[in-house]
KEKE-3310 file (N, C-alpha, C; in steps of 0.2 Angstrom, whole numbers, plus 5000, padded with zeros to 4 digits):
npx = (4900:4912:4927:4942:4949:4962:4966:4961:4969:4981:4977:4975:4987:4995:4990:4993:5007:5007:5001:5011:5022:5018:5016:5029:5036:5029:5033:5046:5046:5038:5039:5031:5015:4997:4992:5002:5001:4988:4989:4998:4990:4980:4988:4992:4979:4976:4986:4983:4970:4973:4981:4972:4963:4972:4973:4960:4959:4968:4962:4950:4955:4961:4949:4943)
npy = (4922:4925:4936:4934:4944:4943:4940:4952:4961:4958:4962:4976:4980:4977:4985:4998:4998:4998:5010:5019:5016:5021:5035:5038:5037:5047:5058:5059:5062:5075:5082:5087:5086:5088:5075:5067:5069:5065:5051:5047:5050:5040:5029:5030:5028:5015:5008:5011:5005:4992:4989:4990:4979:4968:4969:4967:4953:4947:4949:4942:4929:4928:4928:4916)
npz = (4975:4986:4987:4996:5009:5009:4996:4990:4996:4989:4976:4977:4982:4971:4961:4967:4966:4952:4949:4956:4948:4936:4939:4943:4930:4923:4930:4927:4913:4912:4923:4939:4936:4934:4931:4936:4950:4952:4949:4959:4970:4968:4969:4983:4989:4985:4991:5005:5006:5003:5014:5024:5020:5023:5037:5040:5036:5045:5057:5055:5054:5067:5074:5071)
capx = (4906:4916:4934:4944:4952:4969:4966:4959:4975:4986:4975:4976:4994:4998:4987:4997:5013:5007:5000:5017:5027:5016:5018:5037:5037:5026:5037:5052:5045:5036:5039:5025:5009:4991:4991:5006:4998:4982:4992:5001:4984:4977:4993:4991:4973:4976:4990:4979:4964:4976:4983:4966:4961:4976:4971:4954:4961:4971:4956:4945:4959:4962:4943:4942)
capy = (4920:4931:4936:4934:4950:4942:4941:4959:4965:4957:4965:4983:4981:4977:4992:5003:4997:5000:5018:5022:5016:5026:5042:5040:5038:5053:5063:5059:5065:5081:5085:5086:5088:5086:5068:5064:5070:5061:5044:5046:5049:5033:5024:5030:5026:5008:5005:5011:5000:4985:4987:4988:4972:4964:4970:4963:4946:4945:4950:4936:4923:4928:4926:4909)
capz = (4977:4989:4987:5002:5010:5007:4989:4989:4998:4984:4970:4978:4982:4964:4958:4970:4963:4945:4949:4958:4943:4931:4942:4942:4923:4921:4933:4923:4907:4912:4930:4943:4932:4937:4930:4941:4957:4952:4949:4966:4975:4967:4972:4990:4991:4984:4997:5011:5006:5003:5021:5028:5019:5026:5044:5041:5035:5051:5062:5054:5056:5074:5077:5070)
cpx = (4910:4923:4937:4948:4960:4970:4965:4966:4980:4984:4976:4983:4997:4996:4991:5004:5013:5006:5007:5022:5025:5017:5025:5038:5034:5030:5043:5051:5043:5036:5032:5019:5003:4990:4996:5004:4992:4984:4995:4996:4981:4982:4992:4985:4973:4980:4986:4973:4967:4978:4977:4963:4965:4975:4965:4955:4964:4966:4952:4949:4960:4955:4941:4946)
cpy = (4926:4930:4937:4941:4949:4943:4949:4963:4964:4961:4973:4984:4982:4983:4998:5003:5000:5008:5021:5022:5021:5033:5043:5041:5045:5059:5064:5063:5073:5085:5084:5090:5086:5078:5064:5064:5065:5053:5043:5046:5043:5028:5024:5027:5018:5005:5005:5006:4993:4984:4986:4981:4967:4964:4966:4955:4943:4945:4944:4930:4922:4926:4919:4904)
cpz = (4980:4988:4994:5003:5009:5000:4987:4990:4992:4978:4971:4979:4975:4960:4961:4967:4956:4945:4951:4952:4937:4933:4941:4935:4921:4924:4929:4916:4907:4918:4934:4940:4936:4937:4935:4948:4957:4953:4956:4971:4974:4970:4980:4993:4990:4990:5003:5011:5006:5011:5025:5027:5023:5034:5045:5041:5042:5057:5061:5056:5063:5077:5076:5074)
residu = (MET:LYS:ILE:SER:PRO:LYS:ALA:MET:PHE:VAL:ILE:TYR:PHE:LEU:LEU:GLY:ILE:LEU:PHE:THR:TYR:MET:ALA:VAL:GLN:SER:THR:GLY:GLU:SER:GLY:TRP:SER:PHE:ILE:THR:ILE:LEU:LEU:ALA:LEU:PHE:ALA:THR:LEU:ASP:PHE:GLY:VAL:GLY:ILE:ARG:MET:LEU:VAL:ILE:HIS:PHE:LYS:LEU:LYS:LYS:LYS:ASP)
# end
């Protein structure tokens, strides 16, 4: 069973929000540490992949 790009967008976007929240919480406690930067990097990658999935969804929809 395949997962649609639209569903993948939602999953990656929610993960991006989660990692952003965790990075903000980590920054408030200890400042900019390695873990905070790593969480921000993961959030950025998740948002990027999510946007790419949304673009793929619209391209497939336009193709049909």
